[in-house]
N, C-alpha and C positions, 0 to 999 in steps of 0.2 A: 364592957371593955372599950378600949380606944385603939385606933390605928397608931402604932408607935414608930413605924418606918415604912417607906415605900421603896420599890426598886431593889429589894434584896434578892440574893441568889442562894438557893439551897441545893444540896446534892441529893438526887434521887437514890433511894436505898438499893433498889434492885439492879440498876445498870451503872450507877455512879455518874450519871450525866447531870449537868446543872439544870435546874429549873429557874428560869430567869424572871425578873420583874415581879417578885413575890411581895405580898402585903404582910407585914409583921403586925400582930395584934395582941392585945392583952385580954381579948374576949375569952371567956372560959371555954376551953376545949378539953374534951376527955377522950381517952382512947376509945375508938369505936364510933365516934360521931363525926369523923372526917366525911366530907361530902355535903355537909350542911351549908346553908347560905350564910354569908357574912353580910349584914344589912347596915345601911347608914340610918341616920335619924329620920329620914323620910320613908323608910321601909323598902328602899330600893336595894336590890342585890348588887353588891360591889365586888363580891368574890365568893369562892367556894373553899371552905376550910379543907386543908390537906395534911397538915402535920403539926405536932406539938414537940417541944423540946422537953423531955421528961424531967430533967433536973433544973429547969429554968423558972419554976414557980409561976406557971401560967403563960409562958411565951408560946404563941401559936402563929401559924402561917396560913395564908389563903392565896389561891390563884385568882388573879383579877378576872372580873366577868368578861372584859373584852377579849382576853385570851381564851376563855371558855367558849365564847360565841364563835371565834375563829375555828375552833376544833369540833364543835358539837355535831355538825351535820355528818362528818366522817364517823364520829363515835356512834351516832344513831344508826347509820346505814351499814357500817362494817364492823362495829364493835371495837374499833381501834383507831388511832390517829398516828400515821407514819409519815408525816410531812415535816418532821423536825430537821432543819439543815445541819449538816455535819462538816466540820472543818478537817477532821482527821489529825488532830494534834493534841498534846497535853502540855501544860505549862504552869507558870506561876506569875502572880502580879509582880511587876517591877517595883523595886524599892531603891532608896539611895544606896544602901549597902550592896545590893546586887549590881547596880550601875558602877559603883566604885570597883568591885571585884572584876567587872568586865572592861573597865576603862572606857566606858561610853558616857555620853553627855545627856542621856535621856533617863529620867527617873519615874516615868509613868508608862503605862502600856502593859502588854502581856508577853512575857518571855516564853518562847517555845522551848520546852525542854526535850520533847520527843515528838517525832512525826510517825504516823502509822504507815507502814509500808503499803504502797498501792492506794493510799487514801488521797483525798483532795490536796492536802498540804504537800505531801510528797510529790504528787503529780505536777504541782505548781513550782516545785524545786525550793520550797521553804525548808529551812534548816533547823534541826533540833540542836540541843546542847551537846558539848563534847567533853566537858570537864566538870567533875564534882568538887565543890568547895563547901566548907562549913561556914554558914552565915547565921548569926543569931541562934546558935545551937542546933541548926538543922542543915542537912546536906541539900544543896541546890545544884542542879546541873545547869551550868552557864555556858555561854558561847553561842546560843541559838539566836534566831531572828527575834526581834521585838516588834510585835504588832502594835502600831500606834494609831491607825485609822482604817476604817473600812468604808469604801465609797465616799471618802471625804469626811466621814464622821469620826471625830476623835474617840479613841478607845483608851480609857485610863486604867482599866482593870478587867478581870474576868466578868464581873457583874455587867459592865458596859458592853463587853463583847457578846456575852450570852443574850442580853436583852436586844441588842441591835440585830443579831442574826435571827432570833426568834420572831421579832416583830416586823422586820423589813425585808427578809429574804426567804427563799424557798429552795428545796433541792433542785438541781439542774441549772440554777441561776449562776451566771458569772459575776463575781464581785471583784472589786479592785482593792487589794490588801496593801496598805502602806506599812512598810517595815523599816526598822533600823538594823543594818547588818554592818558590823565593824565600823560604826560611826558614819555610814553612808545611808541616806534615805532612798529607798526604792519603792516603786509601786508595781505590784505583780498581779496579773489576773489569776483568779482561782475559781474553778467550777465546783460549787457545793454539791454534796451528795446527800442521800437520805441517811439519817443516823441509823447505824446497825442495831 
């Protein structure tokens, strides 16, 4: 098989959380062989297989080895890894159609549709959506803050957001979240927590 995409994000089945920076591959994966190594032509481990898409004719995913190395010591000593940073919000990727419905000038980023009460986003006074509209056949809650950067790094969608948080931050860290709120750009400090 070959690596067909890098930097993908998939959703964890058990908790619904995104797994960022995933390798997409056409290497043959079968149910039950998750956890096997994904090797390059030099025989080096570049990832650990984690999931297949059952109706995709062989599309599989692997967690990159650098992600595994970051988490392995905790997994070996405690049996778990609980250092995933948590923003405490849900949302959708911005599109031209959403921007038009909100009358904003930004068509990239991640629109916050809901903040978790008592979570980091709520504590930082980030706002979720207030109105549901039908866009491209789906209801979207609009009117919330649009995250466009974290610590000065541009965020274009949930993949970029998840990858940045996972690779560059940790629970307890204060990050600078740049948002668009009613066509005004604001930068707000937010203290990340451990994902529940």
